C-alpha positions as CSV (number, residue, x, y, z in Angstrom):
1,X,-23.0,62.6,13.6
2,X,-22.0,64.3,16.9
3,X,-18.9,66.5,16.7
4,X,-16.9,64.4,19.1
5,X,-17.6,61.2,17.2
6,X,-16.6,62.9,13.9
7,X,-13.3,63.9,15.5
8,X,-12.8,60.4,16.9
9,X,-13.1,58.8,13.5
10,X,-10.9,61.4,11.9
11,X,-8.1,60.7,14.4
12,X,-8.4,56.9,14.4
13,X,-9.1,56.3,10.7
14,X,-7.1,58.9,8.7
15,X,-6.2,56.3,6.0
16,X,-9.9,55.7,5.3
17,X,-10.7,59.4,5.1
18,X,-7.7,60.4,3.0
19,X,-6.9,57.2,1.1
20,X,-6.8,59.1,-2.2
21,X,-3.6,60.8,-0.9
22,X,-1.7,57.6,-0.1
23,X,1.3,56.7,-2.4
24,X,2.0,53.1,-3.3
25,X,5.4,52.2,-1.7
26,X,8.2,51.5,-4.1
27,X,11.3,51.7,-1.8
28,X,12.5,48.3,-3.0
29,X,12.3,49.2,-6.7
30,X,9.0,47.6,-7.4
31,X,7.4,48.2,-10.8
32,X,3.9,47.5,-12.2
33,X,3.6,45.3,-15.2
34,X,0.6,43.7,-17.0
35,X,1.0,40.5,-19.1
36,X,-1.5,39.4,-21.7
37,X,-2.5,35.7,-21.4
38,X,-5.6,35.7,-23.6
39,X,-3.6,33.7,-26.3
40,X,-3.7,30.9,-23.8
41,X,-7.1,31.2,-22.0
42,X,-9.0,31.9,-25.2
43,X,-8.3,28.3,-26.3
44,X,-10.5,27.0,-23.5
45,X,-13.9,28.7,-23.8
46,X,-15.7,25.8,-22.0
47,X,-13.1,25.5,-19.1
48,X,-13.8,27.1,-15.8
49,X,-11.0,29.6,-14.9
50,X,-8.1,28.3,-17.0
51,X,-6.2,31.3,-15.7
52,X,-6.0,29.7,-12.3
53,X,-3.3,27.4,-13.5
54,X,-1.2,30.4,-14.5
55,X,-1.5,31.8,-11.0
56,X,-0.6,28.4,-9.5
57,X,2.6,28.1,-11.5
58,X,3.7,31.7,-10.9
59,X,3.4,31.0,-7.1
60,X,5.3,27.7,-7.4
61,X,8.1,29.2,-9.5
62,X,8.5,32.5,-7.5
63,X,7.8,30.9,-4.1
64,X,4.8,31.8,-1.9
65,X,7.0,33.8,0.5
66,X,7.9,36.3,-2.2
67,X,4.4,37.7,-2.0
68,X,4.2,37.7,1.8
69,X,7.5,39.3,2.8
70,X,8.6,42.8,3.8
71,X,8.4,43.9,0.1
72,X,4.9,45.3,-0.7
73,X,3.8,43.4,-3.7
74,X,0.6,42.3,-5.6
75,X,-0.4,39.5,-7.9
76,X,-3.7,39.6,-9.7
77,X,-4.7,37.1,-12.4
78,X,-7.8,37.6,-14.6
79,X,-9.2,35.8,-17.6
80,X,-7.0,37.9,-20.0
81,X,-4.2,39.3,-18.0
82,X,-1.7,38.9,-15.2
83,X,-1.1,42.1,-13.2
84,X,2.1,42.2,-11.1
85,X,3.6,44.8,-8.8
86,X,7.0,43.5,-7.6
87,X,10.8,44.0,-8.0
88,X,12.4,43.4,-11.4
89,X,13.9,40.0,-10.4
90,X,10.4,38.7,-9.7
91,X,9.0,40.2,-12.8
92,X,11.6,38.3,-14.9
93,X,10.4,35.0,-13.2
94,X,6.8,35.8,-13.8
95,X,7.4,36.6,-17.5
96,X,9.3,33.4,-18.0
97,X,6.4,31.4,-16.6
98,X,3.9,33.2,-18.8
99,X,5.9,32.7,-21.9
100,X,5.7,28.9,-21.3
101,X,1.9,29.2,-21.4
102,X,1.3,31.6,-24.3
103,X,4.1,30.4,-26.6
104,X,3.6,26.6,-26.3
105,X,0.7,24.8,-27.9
106,X,-1.3,23.9,-24.8
107,X,-2.6,20.6,-26.2
108,X,0.6,19.3,-27.7
109,X,1.3,16.5,-25.1
110,X,-0.7,13.4,-24.3
111,X,0.0,11.9,-20.9
112,X,-0.5,8.3,-19.9
113,X,-0.4,7.5,-16.2
114,X,-0.1,4.0,-14.7
115,X,-0.4,3.4,-11.0
116,X,1.0,0.1,-9.6
117,X,1.6,-1.4,-6.1
118,X,4.0,-4.2,-5.2
119,X,4.7,-5.7,-1.8
120,X,8.5,-5.8,-2.1
121,X,11.1,-3.4,-3.6
122,X,13.3,-6.0,-5.1
123,X,12.3,-5.3,-8.7
124,X,15.1,-2.7,-8.6
125,X,17.6,-5.6,-8.7
126,X,16.5,-6.6,-12.2
127,X,16.3,-3.2,-14.0
128,X,17.6,-0.5,-11.6
129,X,20.9,-0.1,-13.6
130,X,18.9,0.9,-16.7
131,X,17.0,3.7,-15.0
132,X,18.3,7.3,-14.7
133,X,17.9,8.8,-11.2
134,X,15.9,12.0,-10.8
135,X,16.1,14.1,-7.6
136,X,13.2,13.3,-5.2
137,X,13.2,15.0,-1.8
138,X,10.1,13.6,-0.1
139,X,10.9,11.1,2.7
140,X,11.0,7.6,1.4
141,X,10.5,8.5,-2.2
142,X,12.6,7.8,-5.3
143,X,12.3,8.8,-9.0
144,X,13.9,7.8,-12.3
145,X,13.7,8.7,-16.0
146,X,12.9,5.6,-18.1
147,X,14.4,5.5,-21.6
148,X,11.9,4.5,-24.3
149,X,13.6,1.1,-24.9
150,X,13.2,0.2,-21.2
151,X,9.6,1.2,-20.6
152,X,8.1,-2.1,-21.7
153,X,10.7,-4.3,-20.0
154,X,10.1,-2.3,-16.8
155,X,6.4,-3.0,-16.9
156,X,7.0,-6.7,-17.5
157,X,9.3,-6.9,-14.5
158,X,6.8,-5.1,-12.3
159,X,4.1,-7.5,-13.4
160,X,6.2,-10.4,-12.1
161,X,7.0,-8.7,-8.8
162,X,5.5,-10.0,-5.6
163,X,2.1,-8.7,-4.8
164,X,1.8,-6.7,-8.1
165,X,-1.5,-4.9,-8.5
166,X,-2.4,-2.6,-11.4
167,X,-4.7,0.1,-10.2
168,X,-5.5,1.4,-13.6
169,X,-4.3,3.6,-16.4
170,X,-5.5,7.0,-17.5
171,X,-4.6,8.5,-20.8
172,X,-5.6,12.0,-21.9
173,X,-4.4,15.2,-23.5
174,X,-3.6,17.5,-20.6
175,X,-3.5,21.2,-21.5
176,X,-0.1,22.7,-20.7
177,X,-0.1,23.8,-17.0
178,X,-3.5,22.3,-16.2
179,X,-4.3,19.3,-13.9
180,X,-4.9,15.7,-14.7
181,X,-6.7,13.9,-11.9
182,X,-7.4,10.3,-11.0
183,X,-9.8,9.6,-8.2
184,X,-10.6,6.1,-7.0
185,X,-12.5,6.7,-3.8
186,X,-15.3,4.8,-2.1
187,X,-17.4,6.8,0.4
188,X,-18.2,4.8,3.5
189,X,-20.9,5.7,6.0
190,X,-20.7,4.6,9.7
191,X,-22.3,5.5,13.0
192,X,-19.9,7.6,15.1
193,X,-22.1,8.3,18.1
194,X,-25.5,8.4,19.6
195,X,-27.0,11.3,21.5
196,X,-30.3,11.8,23.4
197,X,-31.8,15.2,22.5
198,X,-33.7,15.2,25.9
199,X,-34.7,12.8,28.6
200,X,-37.1,10.2,27.6
201,X,-36.5,10.6,23.8
202,X,-35.0,7.9,21.6
203,X,-31.2,8.4,21.0
204,X,-30.4,9.6,17.5
205,X,-27.4,8.1,15.6
206,X,-24.7,10.5,14.3
207,X,-23.8,9.1,10.9
208,X,-20.7,10.5,9.1
209,X,-18.9,9.8,5.9
210,X,-15.3,8.5,5.3
211,X,-13.4,8.6,2.0
212,X,-11.7,5.2,1.4
213,X,-9.3,5.1,-1.5
214,X,-6.7,7.2,-3.3
215,X,-6.4,10.3,-5.4
216,X,-3.7,11.4,-7.9
217,X,-2.9,14.7,-9.5
218,X,-0.4,15.6,-12.3
219,X,0.2,19.2,-13.2
220,X,2.7,19.5,-16.1
221,X,4.3,22.6,-17.6
222,X,6.4,22.1,-20.7
223,X,9.5,24.3,-21.6
224,X,9.2,26.5,-24.6
225,X,11.4,24.3,-26.7
226,X,9.3,21.2,-25.7
227,X,12.4,19.4,-24.5
228,X,11.7,19.3,-20.8
229,X,8.6,19.1,-18.6
230,X,8.2,20.3,-15.0
231,X,5.4,18.6,-13.1
232,X,3.9,18.7,-9.7
233,X,2.6,15.3,-8.5
234,X,0.2,14.9,-5.6
235,X,-0.8,11.5,-4.2
236,X,-3.2,11.0,-1.3
237,X,-4.3,7.7,0.3
238,X,-7.1,7.2,2.9
239,X,-7.2,3.5,3.7
240,X,-9.8,2.0,5.9
241,X,-8.1,-0.9,7.8
242,X,-11.3,-1.8,9.6
243,X,-14.3,-0.5,11.6
244,X,-14.0,-1.3,15.3
245,X,-17.5,-2.0,16.7
246,X,-18.6,-1.3,20.2
247,X,-21.7,-0.7,22.3
248,X,-22.0,2.6,24.3
249,X,-24.5,4.2,26.6
250,X,-25.6,7.4,24.8
251,X,-25.1,10.7,26.5
252,X,-28.1,11.6,28.7
253,X,-29.2,8.0,29.1
254,X,-29.9,6.9,32.7
255,X,-30.8,3.3,31.8
256,X,-28.5,0.5,30.8
257,X,-29.6,0.6,27.2
258,X,-26.7,0.6,24.7
259,X,-26.3,1.4,21.1
260,X,-23.7,0.2,18.6
261,X,-21.2,2.6,17.2
262,X,-18.0,2.1,15.1
263,X,-14.5,3.6,15.3
264,X,-12.5,3.7,12.0
265,X,-8.9,2.5,12.0
266,X,-7.5,4.5,9.1
267,X,-4.1,4.6,7.4
268,X,-3.3,7.9,5.7
269,X,-0.5,9.0,3.3
270,X,0.2,12.4,1.7
271,X,2.7,13.1,-1.0
272,X,3.6,16.2,-3.0
273,X,6.8,16.7,-5.1
274,X,8.1,18.6,-8.1
275,X,10.0,16.8,-10.9
276,X,11.8,17.8,-14.2
277,X,12.6,15.4,-16.9
278,X,13.3,15.0,-20.6
279,X,10.1,14.6,-22.6
280,X,11.7,11.8,-24.6
281,X,11.7,9.6,-21.5
282,X,9.0,8.4,-19.1
283,X,9.1,9.2,-15.4
284,X,8.8,6.5,-12.8
285,X,8.2,7.6,-9.2
286,X,8.1,5.5,-6.1
287,X,6.1,7.6,-3.7
288,X,7.2,5.3,-0.9
289,X,5.7,2.6,1.3
290,X,2.0,3.5,1.7
291,X,-1.2,1.9,3.0
292,X,-2.8,-0.3,0.4
293,X,-4.8,1.6,-2.2
294,X,-7.8,-0.6,-1.9
295,X,-9.8,-1.3,1.3
296,X,-9.4,-4.5,3.3
297,X,-13.1,-4.3,4.2
298,X,-14.9,-4.4,7.5
299,X,-14.7,-8.1,8.2
300,X,-11.2,-8.2,9.7
301,X,-10.6,-9.1,13.3
302,X,-10.6,-5.9,15.4
303,X,-7.2,-5.1,16.7
304,X,-5.6,-1.7,17.4
305,X,-2.2,-3.3,16.5
306,X,-3.4,-5.0,13.3
307,X,-2.8,-2.2,10.8
308,X,-2.7,-3.3,7.1
309,X,0.8,-4.0,5.8
310,X,2.4,-1.4,3.6
311,X,3.0,-1.6,-0.1
312,X,5.3,0.3,-2.5
313,X,3.3,2.6,-4.7
314,X,4.7,3.4,-8.1
315,X,3.6,5.9,-10.7
316,X,4.7,5.7,-14.3
317,X,4.1,8.8,-16.4
318,X,4.5,8.5,-20.2
319,X,4.0,11.3,-22.7
320,X,4.0,11.8,-26.4
321,X,3.5,14.7,-28.7
322,X,-0.1,15.0,-29.9
323,X,-0.2,16.5,-33.4
324,X,-4.0,16.2,-34.0
């Protein structure tokens, strides 16, 4: 290397050349700690990256901004350990989360999830006074704890509600902190456009895929005494109202030949919320008024103003201790 180039790199990149002399900043009182999580992850030898749930819950409990602020910090999660460089207050929060993983039987709870839709919210008039409100902050949402003696009457009332549809029930043991997923999605293919690669060539269709349906995710974490459960719930709807057909002249065409394409009219809904409730009760969540969870099909009369009517989407989460 020429002498002037060597001098240039030495001046511009001193941190690279002398990195071994750099001290880790600790002006905010940061400390380094390592936490052993092998007692949890070793229970799932067939699961891909069970430790990722530990990282997710640490970030949810401490807040993502705690790791991207003016305080230099680090979070590293491996199969057997969680390595943290942060201030003592954050270390306390991290340790509290980890204790809920390593000191609770990860397979102790069995979750049953029901997903319903109704076309009116008046079912509340019949049983609302028997439900215990739970804070829910997403716009249009509402949540309640359902005492055991009211779980069956609630389902009977919902079955008699206008437009009731049961979209299925999923029951499984969900390892503490991990995800339970329900996906009822139909993939639709449609022609979005035509393009001529060059003059005189046949236009080629551009076909794309569209997901039509809904997905649900439950991510529960039980307290060490088993009395409470924190859970993140995600709900997503992609509803195809209709495909609007039309004929276009493909780009590059100089003739009057036309090709048929389709433009999807789609209703979308996204929901994410955290809840805490007593494990002796069920949790009922109204995620709000959403597009229907099942497609209306392609046969409807095309109209930009004719969106599908909204339905109230309800999620009932029941849990019991699994002693097997």
